[in-house]
VOGU-3710 file (C-alpha; in Angstrom, 3 decimals, decimal comma):
1> pkfkaktlst> -60,379/78,849/13,520  -63,744/80,183/12,533  -64,035/82,801/9,884  -67,030/85,084/9,959  -67,401/86,915/6,710  -68,776/90,411/6,901  -67,706/92,332/3,853  -67,715/89,223/1,528  -70,834/87,597/2,948  -73,434/86,559/0,449
11> rmtsnqnsag> -76,854/85,312/1,387  -78,145/82,380/-0,639  -81,523/80,775/-0,495  -81,320/77,019/0,220  -83,530/74,530/-1,530  -83,829/72,566/1,708  -85,970/73,591/4,678  -84,280/73,535/8,061  -85,588/70,953/10,519  -88,635/72,289/12,373
21> agkaakfvaa> -88,503/75,645/10,560  -90,557/77,147/7,757  -87,804/79,521/6,649  -85,000/78,723/4,238  -81,600/78,262/5,854  -79,135/81,032/5,094  -75,519/80,219/4,209  -72,652/82,651/4,433  -69,684/82,501/2,043  -66,588/81,749/4,066
31> nplgpmsnpf> -63,394/79,677/3,990  -64,503/76,492/2,118  -62,157/74,346/4,203  -63,057/75,926/7,541  -66,019/75,237/9,776  -69,306/76,645/8,636  -70,337/80,048/10,060  -73,528/80,317/12,036  -76,184/80,935/9,379  -79,088/81,037/11,773
41> egmgddekey> -78,903/84,566/13,107  -82,240/86,283/13,399  -84,149/83,084/14,267  -85,983/82,378/17,474  -84,071/81,023/20,446  -85,461/77,467/20,233  -85,077/77,249/16,520  -81,623/78,798/16,614  -80,470/76,380/19,299  -81,632/73,347/17,320
51> qkvvsdnvnk> -80,040/74,586/14,134  -76,803/75,326/15,948  -76,577/71,739/17,214  -77,015/70,440/13,674  -74,418/72,862/12,326  -71,885/71,950/15,018  -72,364/68,238/14,255  -71,717/68,794/10,534  -68,685/70,946/11,279  -67,192/68,246/13,532
61> rmegamndlk> -67,634/65,554/10,897  -66,049/67,635/8,173  -63,194/68,588/10,434  -62,597/64,925/11,338  -62,627/63,875/7,671  -60,135/66,619/6,793  -57,830/65,550/9,638  -57,932/61,907/8,432  -57,118/63,001/4,901  -54,182/65,128/6,105
71> kkysdgrggd> -52,797/62,226/8,175  -53,114/59,809/5,232  -51,104/62,072/2,946  -48,538/62,870/5,667  -47,940/59,091/6,049  -47,308/58,742/2,303  -50,476/56,734/1,649  -52,227/59,311/-0,433  -54,243/57,803/-3,279  -53,937/54,192/-1,981
81> dmgdngptgd> -56,943/51,876/-1,804  -57,912/51,226/1,791  -59,801/48,046/0,907  -57,688/44,856/1,123  -59,562/43,318/-1,800  -59,407/46,429/-3,982  -57,292/46,545/-7,166  -54,313/47,814/-5,131  -55,003/45,800/-1,961  -52,665/43,035/-0,693
91> ayqkhqqmqk> -55,159/40,212/-1,190  -55,928/41,321/-4,741  -52,250/41,630/-5,620  -51,440/38,183/-4,161  -54,281/36,651/-6,153  -53,027/38,296/-9,352  -49,471/37,073/-8,722  -50,708/33,506/-8,117  -52,761/33,561/-11,322  -49,732/34,799/-13,273
101> kradaaraqk> -47,502/32,038/-11,854  -50,031/29,371/-12,801  -50,361/30,748/-16,322  -46,561/30,889/-16,715  -46,186/27,284/-15,476  -48,881/26,010/-17,860  -47,305/27,880/-20,758  -43,853/26,489/-19,947  -45,191/22,921/-19,737  -46,986/23,251/-23,075
111> naskkaeaem> -43,877/24,669/-24,748  -41,718/21,863/-23,304  -44,139/19,211/-24,602  -44,196/20,741/-28,077  -40,419/21,035/-28,117  -39,979/17,364/-27,144  -42,384/16,260/-29,872  -40,586/18,409/-32,404  -37,250/16,853/-31,440  -38,664/13,342/-31,946
121> ikaqrenmqq> -39,978/14,192/-35,421  -36,701/15,829/-36,338  -34,734/12,721/-35,277  -36,982/10,435/-37,334  -36,599/12,553/-40,448  -32,848/12,775/-40,031  -32,650/8,985/-39,761  -34,686/8,454/-42,938  -32,701/11,046/-44,868  -29,364/9,857/-43,375
131> ndqdessdde> -28,674/13,391/-42,209  -25,567/13,597/-40,027  -26,253/17,059/-38,624  -26,572/16,876/-34,830  -27,068/20,529/-33,928  -30,159/22,597/-34,424  -31,053/26,169/-33,594  -34,082/27,645/-31,900  -35,324/28,754/-35,316  -35,353/25,137/-36,474
141> yddlleelda> -37,379/24,164/-33,421  -39,849/26,935/-34,174  -40,149/25,756/-37,784  -40,738/22,186/-36,672  -43,374/23,261/-34,166  -45,169/25,301/-36,796  -44,951/22,429/-39,269  -46,281/19,999/-36,651  -49,257/22,209/-35,926  -49,948/22,833/-39,616
151> dpemealrak> -49,399/19,302/-40,992  -52,647/17,292/-40,753  -51,085/14,322/-42,560  -48,397/13,941/-39,908  -51,017/14,221/-37,181  -53,198/11,577/-38,852  -50,214/9,253/-39,326  -49,249/9,550/-35,671  -52,821/8,909/-34,527  -53,056/5,850/-36,792
161> rishmrqkqm> -49,792/4,459/-35,460  -50,859/4,936/-31,838  -54,180/3,257/-32,547  -52,409/0,314/-34,198  -50,041/-0,114/-31,246  -52,912/-0,049/-28,775  -54,868/-2,619/-30,771  -51,829/-4,866/-31,021  -51,284/-4,691/-27,269  -54,953/-5,483/-26,617
171> draenlakgh> -54,816/-8,473/-28,992  -51,711/-9,801/-27,241  -53,309/-9,549/-23,809  -56,475/-11,238/-25,087  -54,507/-14,099/-26,689  -52,478/-14,713/-23,548  -55,713/-14,940/-21,577  -56,913/-17,630/-24,026  -53,824/-19,797/-23,482  -51,539/-18,543/-26,255
181> gsyriitqde> -47,798/-18,363/-25,644  -47,324/-21,960/-24,500  -47,542/-25,459/-25,948  -50,233/-27,375/-24,018  -51,860/-30,788/-24,119  -55,682/-30,940/-24,158  -58,349/-33,632/-23,802  -61,188/-34,596/-26,113  -63,699/-32,725/-23,907  -61,665/-29,527/-24,238
191> flnevttskw> -61,246/-29,827/-28,001  -64,144/-27,674/-29,229  -63,643/-24,901/-26,682  -59,891/-24,637/-27,406  -60,275/-24,698/-31,189  -63,200/-22,278/-31,505  -62,229/-19,534/-29,024  -59,099/-18,357/-30,906  -58,768/-17,094/-34,461  -55,705/-19,231/-35,234
201> valhffhkef> -54,955/-22,648/-33,671  -52,208/-25,186/-34,482  -53,215/-28,641/-33,182  -50,775/-31,568/-33,138  -52,261/-35,084/-33,155  -49,610/-37,339/-31,592  -48,944/-40,837/-30,283  -46,858/-41,089/-27,143  -44,720/-43,940/-28,518  -43,941/-42,429/-31,932
211> erckimhhhl> -40,456/-40,942/-32,209  -41,431/-38,455/-34,896  -44,202/-37,072/-32,666  -41,501/-36,255/-30,113  -39,603/-34,375/-32,815  -42,734/-32,343/-33,641  -43,225/-31,648/-29,911  -39,687/-30,308/-29,713  -40,113/-27,769/-32,514  -43,600/-26,628/-31,496
221> eliapihiec> -42,395/-26,000/-27,927  -39,839/-23,564/-29,378  -42,314/-21,829/-31,689  -45,254/-21,344/-29,287  -43,673/-18,676/-26,979  -42,463/-16,657/-29,989  -45,746/-16,438/-31,898  -48,474/-15,264/-29,530  -50,800/-14,672/-32,489  -51,492/-18,429/-32,746
231> kfinidaekc> -52,504/-21,010/-30,117  -50,330/-24,161/-30,085  -51,840/-27,286/-28,515  -51,551/-31,069/-28,825  -53,853/-34,027/-28,227  -53,305/-37,780/-27,834  -54,797/-39,417/-30,919  -55,591/-42,589/-28,960  -57,816/-40,631/-26,546  -59,862/-38,658/-29,100
241> pffvsklqvr> -61,177/-41,202/-31,630  -64,164/-39,028/-32,545  -62,068/-36,085/-33,791  -59,481/-38,382/-35,381  -62,291/-39,893/-37,442  -64,006/-36,545/-38,060  -60,805/-34,917/-39,365  -59,671/-38,096/-41,131  -56,296/-38,243/-39,417  -54,481/-41,273/-40,884
251> tlptlvifrd> -50,796/-40,525/-40,272  -48,988/-39,341/-37,156  -47,716/-36,797/-36,490  -50,357/-34,573/-38,097  -50,420/-30,825/-37,525  -53,812/-29,223/-38,315  -54,246/-25,460/-38,661  -57,647/-24,020/-37,676  -58,999/-20,578/-38,458  -62,106/-19,504/-36,523
261> gvavdrltgf> -62,773/-23,166/-35,675  -62,453/-24,442/-39,267  -59,550/-26,646/-40,433  -57,824/-24,796/-43,287  -54,551/-26,745/-43,744  -52,530/-29,653/-42,375  -48,978/-30,998/-42,312  -48,802/-34,808/-42,460  -45,505/-36,230/-41,263  -42,466/-34,148/-42,204
271> qemavdpsep> -43,385/-33,180/-45,764  -40,490/-31,230/-47,320  -39,086/-30,366/-43,877  -35,767/-32,198/-44,120  -32,616/-30,358/-45,169  -31,028/-33,603/-46,343  -33,364/-36,232/-47,868  -31,114/-38,925/-46,459  -31,924/-37,667/-42,961  -35,684/-36,935/-43,060
281> dkwhtsklqa> -35,979/-36,470/-39,296  -33,259/-33,826/-39,103  -34,629/-30,395/-39,956  -34,639/-26,869/-38,540  -37,373/-25,186/-36,539  -37,459/-22,343/-39,061  -38,694/-24,818/-41,679  -41,796/-25,496/-39,614  -42,189/-21,770/-38,888  -42,143/-21,000/-42,595
291> wiastgaitf> -44,794/-23,640/-43,305  -47,119/-22,385/-40,545  -46,594/-18,820/-41,796  -47,655/-19,917/-45,282  -51,086/-20,791/-43,852  -51,440/-17,280/-42,408  -51,438/-18,422/-38,776  -48,184/-16,630/-37,847  -45,905/-13,936/-39,265  -42,477/-15,235/-40,240
301> ampteeirke> -40,095/-14,908/-43,198  -36,922/-16,833/-43,994  -33,879/-14,583/-44,503  -33,236/-13,796/-48,156  -29,848/-14,220/-49,779  -29,279/-10,458/-49,663  -30,057/-10,358/-45,955  -27,772/-13,337/-45,354  -24,871/-11,509/-47,001  -25,483/-8,390/-44,906
311> mekmgitprg> -25,615/-10,542/-41,770  -22,327/-12,213/-42,717  -20,697/-8,776/-43,103  -21,867/-7,916/-39,597  -20,628/-11,249/-38,232  -24,123/-12,657/-37,640  -24,769/-16,274/-38,624  -28,384/-17,471/-38,752  -28,806/-20,739/-36,896  -31,706/-23,142/-36,382
321> tiwstkhana> -32,498/-25,710/-33,702  -32,725/-29,355/-34,763  -33,551/-32,673/-33,122  -30,503/-34,934/-32,959  -30,467/-38,719/-33,001  -29,799/-38,595/-29,237  -32,935/-36,521/-28,613  -30,855/-33,512/-27,532  -30,838/-29,952/-28,804  -28,111/-28,898/-31,186
331> ddeded> -27,364/-25,807/-33,225  -26,547/-25,824/-36,907  -26,486/-23,293/-39,702  -30,003/-22,629/-41,053  -30,735/-23,398/-44,680  -33,695/-22,774/-47,002
//
């Protein structure tokens, strides 16, 4: 409904000129939510007709906007964002929920990793301190996590240990690629390449008809797969006269230890290997291991008396492999 104010009408001068007119448009105070009254009375017919068309167009737009607003509130959507990507739109809300899920998952994974690391450290400390307590509370986990984050010495120790393990694994792989881990025979032409490409090499000069060379073969075949840190090879002394003369090999068997291609020690015959002097050819593999270890080529230590007693309490008897008179393997109790 149109409201035409008569008694409350107030004429105001507009700051805008009406289209095609030199006069100021006149506005009449009326219902602010109703259509505008005709403010163009007193104008010429052409001018009034033009201004009326403009006024009707504005009135229709305002009326349409008011109807849309009423419908929106009647449907219970008053104040909602119409844009799908707005802060209250579906797409925006789905994106926010996805971001929150990802953040929660990352946080949970990080907490689980820290908790596992804290449990490992706790177990190690309990073992060293012989602590028999098996249960721990969430507060203890929190303390361990805080201590882990705040203890640079523990972090440095762990990093050093990991680095050492990686280096050890790399050295093992490199040695295996160079022929370590097995007891092999080589020729005179292969001598220099085999001796100079590894840090530690144990080379056995043998004669195929000498019985004691067979005994040395037997023990070295057992040692080679255990000690990857050293290369174990053998060469027929009859087929390498140049190196026999160069190294002054006079007695067979002779075991020469090389470090970086340089001979640093040698074992001639079975010097101090025998357990019983009356049986010089009967000795344990551990005897040869101990001698090679004394040169620095491998890591090995004979059990001490204290360790032997502890092993006896646990029912463990140290044994060593020997070469019998029938050239067969036999087991016997190891002795220093």
